[in-house]
C-alpha positions in Angstrom: 176.9 73.2 99.5 177.8 77.1 98.5 177.2 76.8 94.9 175.6 75.2 92.0 175.3 75.2 88.3 174.9 73.3 85.5 176.9 73.2 82.3 175.7 71.7 79.0 177.7 69.9 76.1 178.5 71.8 73.3 179.5 71.0 69.8 182.9 73.5 68.7 185.4 74.7 70.2 186.4 75.2 74.5 184.4 76.8 76.3 185.4 78.3 79.3 182.6 78.9 82.2 183.8 81.8 85.2 181.8 82.7 88.3 182.6 84.3 91.8 181.9 82.8 95.5 182.7 83.8 99.0 184.2 81.1 101.7 183.2 82.5 104.7 183.6 81.9 108.6 180.8 79.2 108.0 182.4 78.1 105.4 185.5 78.1 105.4 186.3 74.3 106.9 187.0 71.5 105.5 185.6 73.3 101.8 186.5 71.8 98.5 185.5 72.8 95.0 184.0 70.0 93.1 183.0 69.3 89.9 180.4 66.3 89.1 180.5 64.9 86.2 177.5 62.9 84.9 180.6 60.6 82.6 183.7 60.7 84.2 185.4 58.8 81.0 184.3 61.6 79.1 184.0 64.2 81.1 185.2 66.9 78.0 187.0 69.2 81.3 190.1 70.5 80.1 191.2 72.3 82.6 189.5 73.7 86.5 191.2 77.1 88.2 190.5 78.6 91.5 191.9 82.1 92.4 191.5 83.7 95.2 191.4 87.8 95.4 195.0 88.1 95.7 196.1 87.0 92.6 197.6 83.2 94.0 195.7 80.4 91.5 195.5 76.8 92.3 194.8 74.3 89.2 196.2 70.9 89.7 193.3 68.7 89.2 192.9 65.6 91.6 190.8 63.0 90.3 190.6 60.7 93.0 187.0 60.4 93.2 187.0 60.1 89.3 184.9 56.6 89.9 181.7 58.9 91.6 182.4 61.1 88.8 183.5 63.8 90.9 186.7 66.3 90.5 188.4 68.9 92.8 191.0 70.8 92.3 194.0 70.1 95.2 195.7 71.6 98.3 193.2 75.4 98.4 193.9 76.4 101.7 189.6 77.6 101.7 190.3 77.3 105.7 193.1 79.3 106.1 192.8 82.0 108.8 193.4 84.8 106.0 191.1 83.3 103.3 188.1 83.6 105.2 185.9 86.0 103.8 187.6 86.0 100.6 186.2 86.4 97.6 187.5 83.2 95.0 186.5 83.1 90.8 186.7 79.9 89.2 187.2 79.1 85.8 186.5 75.8 83.9 187.8 74.8 80.3 184.9 72.9 78.2 186.4 70.3 75.3 183.2 69.9 73.3 181.4 66.3 72.9 181.9 64.5 69.5 178.1 63.0 70.1 176.2 66.4 69.6 
């Protein structure tokens, strides 16, 4: 695990959470960017985007692990030699929770 953050539900508008991380030579192999939702039916996750420092963007969300409350971005080439040591940024757009 490289990075972890907890995001609390909100009641109005679309929230965007952003951050950065670096994939080094020790973490590049079999690395994935995943979001764990407390409730997979109502994750309130609108979109996930990863961007490398060259400007390449990845945003196809996979929900094949939704049974385990996990969402990830499909086919991000973290393990590619040219991407080791690169700074990445992420963006999560979240919808409001009607329960608040």
